[in-house]
N, C-alpha and C positions, 0 to 999 in steps of 0.2 A: 215321448223321449223325456226321460228325466233330466234334472239339472246337471248331475254328474255325467251323464252320457254326453250331454252337449258339450261340456268342457273338454272330454276326451277327443271328440270329433274336431273340435276348433284347434285343439293342440296339433293333432295329426296333420290337419290340412295346413296349418301355418308352417310346420316343419318341412312339409313336401314342398311348399311353395318357395321356401328359402333354399332348398337343396336345388330345385330347377333354376332359380335366379343365379345361384353360384356356377352351375354348369353352364350356363348361357353367357356368363360373363368371362369364364376362363379364357376363350380365344382372344379376348381384347386386352388380357394383361401383358404388360412388357417384363422383361427380365430386369431385376434390381440391378443397377450399377453396383460395381465392386466398391469396397470401401477403400478410398484413396490412402487411408492411413496404413492399411496392409501392404501397400505398394511401396513405401517409403523405406529405403536402407537406413533407418534412424537407429542411433544407439540407446533409444529408450525402448524398444520392441525386441522381445526375446523369440518371437516367432521365426519361421524359416527366412521370411525377406527382410527381417530386422538385422541390425548389425550390432547388438549388444555385446556379441562375443569378441568383436573387434576391439571394443573398449576395455573389456576385461583383460584381454591378451596384451594389449599395449601397456595397461596399468601394471600388469605383473612383471613385464620384461624392461620396461623404460622408466626413467626416474619421475617423470611429471607429464600426466595426460590429463586433460580437462575437456569438458563441453563448452563450446562457445555458444552463447545464446543472445548475442547482441548484434546489431548491424557491423558490417565489417569496416566501415569508416571510424569505427571506435578501436579498431586493433591496433595495439601499440607497436610502433615502429622497432626493428631488431636494435636501434641504437638507443631506445628507452629501457628504463629498468623494468625487470620481469616480463620482458618481451617473449613471445614465442618464437620458435625457430621453423616449426613446421605447422601448417594449416591443412586439414584433410577435409575436403568437401565431397561426399560420396552421394551421388544422385540427387542433388539439390532440386527440390520441387518448384521452388520460387526463383524467379529470374532475379539478377543481380541489377541493382540501380547504377546509374551512371557515377555518382559520387562514391559508391562502394568500389566500383571497378577502378576508378582512378586512385583511390587510396590503396587499393590492393596492388596496384602498379608500383607505388612508390614503396610499399613493404617489400615486394619482391625485389626492387632494385637495390634496396638496403640490404639484402642478403636473406631474404625469407624464402621459404620452400613450399609451394602449393601442390598438395597431391589431388588432382581432380579426376574422379571417377565418374564419367557422364557419357551418355550416348547422344548428347546434342551440344557439348561444348559450353555448356552453361549460358542459357539465353540472357541476353541483354535486355533491359526494359525499354521498349521502344515508345510506348504511349504511357502517360501518367493520368491518373483521375484528379480532379480538383482537390479532393481531400488527402492525396497522397503528399508526402515530402520526400527529401532525399534519403530518408532512413526508413523508408517503407518500400520493400521491394514489390515489383508489380506481380500480379498473378499470372498463372499459366495462360497462355493464348486460348482464344475462343476455339471451340471445335471447327476444325476445317481451316483455321488460320495457319499460314505457313511462316515461319520465322527463321531466317538464315543468318541474322547477326547474333554472334555469341561471344563470349569472353576469350574464348581459345582463338578465334579468328583475328583477335587484335594482335596476337603475337605470332601465329601461324596461319597464314591466310588460306592454304589449300590443305585443309584436314577433312577427311570424309570417312563415315562409317560404313561397314558392310551391313547386310541384312541379319536380323536377329534371329537365331536359332534356338532349338532346345538345348538346355544345360549339357555340356560335354566335357569330359575330362582330357586334358591335353598336356603334352610336355612342352615347357617353354625353356628358351636359352637366351641369353644376353648379357651384357655388362652389369645390369642391376641384380641379376639371379644369384643368390648366394650358391656357391659350389659349381656354378655354371650351368645347372640344370635342375628344373623342379617340375612337379606335377601340380596343375591347377585346373579348376572347373570354371569354363568360360561359355558365353553364348553369343559373343560379338566381338569382333576385331576391327581394325582400321582398314578402309580401302585404299586410302591414299594419305600420305604424310608429308608431302612436300614442305621443306623448311624446318623439318623437325629431325632430331636424332632418335634413332630407334634404339632403345635400351632393353627391350624384351619382345620376343616374337614367337610364334607357334605355327609350325608347319609352313613357313615362309611369310605368314600374314603378321604385321605389326600388331602387337598388344599393348605395348607401352611407349611413349616417346617423352623426350627430354626437350624443353625449349628454354633456352636462357633468357633471362630477363635482368639485365644490369648484373649486380652481384649475386642475385638469386636465380632461382629456376622454377619451370613448371612440370611436374611429372603427371602427363595426362594417361589415364587408362581408358580404353576403348569401351569396357563392360563396367557399368555400375553395381551390377549384382555380383561382382567379385568379392565385395566386402559383406555380403550377406552371411547370416549364420548357416545357411544351407551351404554355400560354398566353401566357408572356413572349415567346416565339418567334414567335407567330402574329399578334400585335397590339401595341397600345401600352401594355400593362399595365405594363411596367417604368417607363415615364415617369409614369404616374399614381401608382404604389407609391411611388417616390422623392420625388415631390412631397408625399404624404401624410406619409412618414417625416421629410421635412425640415421640416415645418409647425410644430415647436415648437423652432426655432433650431438650433444646430449642437452640441447635446450628443450623448452616446454613445447609439448605437442597439443594442438587443440583441434577438436572434430567440430566442424560447424553444424549446429542443430537450428540456427536462426531460420535458414532457407529451408528448413523442413516445416516450418510453422510453429516452433517452439521457442518463440522469442521470450527473453526474460523481461518482466515488467520493470519500467525505470521509475525511480524515485521522483518527487516533486523537485529536489534539488537538482539532479541531473537534467530534468526537463527544462528547469530555468536556466541552467548554464548552457544547455544547447540552444535555447532561444537566444541568449545574450551573445553567442558567438555569430549569430546571423546579423545580416545588416540592420534589419527592423530591430532586433535585441539591443544592438550596440546604439542605435539612436534613442531607444527608450532609456538605456543607462545614462547617456549623456544628458537627456531632459531632466532625469531623476537627480543627477549631480548638480546641474545648473540650479535647479529648485531648492535643494538643500543648501548650496552656497548663499542664495539669496536670502534664504530664512535666517541663517546664521550671521551673515554680513550686515545686514540691516535690522537684525534683531526684531524681526517681525514674529507677532504672535497671532494666534489663531482666536481672536477676540481681545477686547479691552481688559485691562487689569481692573479688578474690583475686589473691595474688602469683602472678607467672609461676614455673612450675616451675624449681628450680635445675639447672643441668647437672651431670650424674653425673661425678664426679671419682674417679680411681683413685690410690692411695698409690704411691710408688716400689717398695715391697716387693711389692705385688701385681703391678706391672708385671714385676719380675725374676722372680716366680714363674710369671707367664704365659709368658715367653719361655723359662724353663728347661723348663717342661713341654712347650712346642712343641719344642725342640731334642731332649729325652728322647724324646719320642714318635717323632720323625723319625730319632733315632740319628745326628744330624749333628754329630758331635764336631769334624770337620775344619772345617766352616763356623763353628761356636761359637769355635773357637780363632782362625780367621782374623780374625773380627770383634773379638775382644779385642786381638790384635796391632795390627790397623788403628787402634783407638781409643788405643793407647798411643803410637803413632807417627804422628799425622795430617799432620804437616808434610812428610812424604817420600813423597807419593803415587805418585811415578814408580819408587820403588825396590821390590825383593821384600821378602818377610817377614824373612828373615836379614840383608839389609842395613838394614832399618828398625831391628830389635832392635839390631844392633851400633851403629849411629849414636846410637840413644836410650840404650844402655848407657854409650857413652863420656861422653855429655853428663851422665848420672847419677852416674858415678864408681864404679861397682859391677859390674865384669865378671862376676863368679862369679854373681850373682843373675840377671843377663841372659842369661848362657850356659845356665843352668839352664832358663829359659823358652824359650830358642831350642831346646834339645834336646828339650823336651816338644812345642813347636811342630812341629819337623821331624818327630817321630814320628807326629803326628797327620796331618801333610801326606803322609806314605808310606801312609796307610791303615790303620795299626795302631791298634787299639782301645786306648784309655787306660782305666786302671783309675779308680774313683771317687776314690781319694786323689789320683792323678795330676791328674784334672781339677780337684779342690778346691785342689790346689797351685798350678795355673795362675791360678785366680781370685785366692788369696790373694796370690801375687806381683805381679799386676796390680793388685790393691787397694793394696799397699804402694807401688808405683811412683806411682800417682796421688796418694798422699797426700804425697809429696815427701820422705819420709824413710825409705829402704829399709833403711839399716844400724841403726837402732834396732830395726826389726822383725826383722832377722836375729839380733841378740843376744838 
């Protein structure tokens, strides 16, 4: 068997083994769970179960409609500026926390309207995790866990739902229905609505109820899918929902997306302010204020007062020693002589060393002194090494010239 034949046989056997393993594992595979995002009537989705069409319709027909992506305990009360008049919670997937429910009660009592489309009354958070706070809604209950406490039961104790059926088109009537009668698509109604006013029904079954809360009200819809894109396109659901939303005047309308899992990230300043409003935050603020008062009142400083370090200064003799040491180490006699000559005749930059010395000598009136300096300078320029006495003589002559009285020093 050749090498190429062995490769083909190995490939065929490996492929056959993989096929057999796949067939053997097929009975043990489980059906993949449905994507929970596809079951949320959120205004971010344009599929059949989403509610994007509701947002677009409300924006087209009403003056101000926005998505609300923050906890409900941050909802402005109707007495505050730019406060909403209506909040729509369509099939919230997350339960509402106690602090949110309490604030929502105050908002309703002040004149707000809540349109709640839910088939469980909007669960209340019954248990918290250590990392949760009042602004974090609890997740859905564990599989098999039954929850009976909900937000709707706080205001209407005996409200129950019927069994869910396939979507069907029904004619509804009631005080909330424009024109007295409309055709809507539903799949669930209320089974009992004791303590609530029926404002829409279909075939004798309550579909929507009104629950007064102080100066406001809760409009509860039995079917959360009534706001979906599929339902709005199949019947007159949009007409009825617009009429319900506009029932509290022309104020701003908010659609809750926070409890669909699309909360907006908060800035650091907002988180700091939220912390300062808590008891621990208030305590921290008081400690910080007391510390600042102590610092300013007693003029305390973080460390003693000290003078700035004085800049290091070198004496002229040290500079001369440093330069002399540099030239001595480099044996740069020629360069040193040139620098001395240039300092003696700075007014003649375009002339050579000899001409500068001659011009300067005539001005000083002592040609012999400058002739000696010129001879030594020429010797250094030719590359000859000067003795120590000659180099000292150059410096002495230069010093005498700079002092302005060369004749006295020569005598």
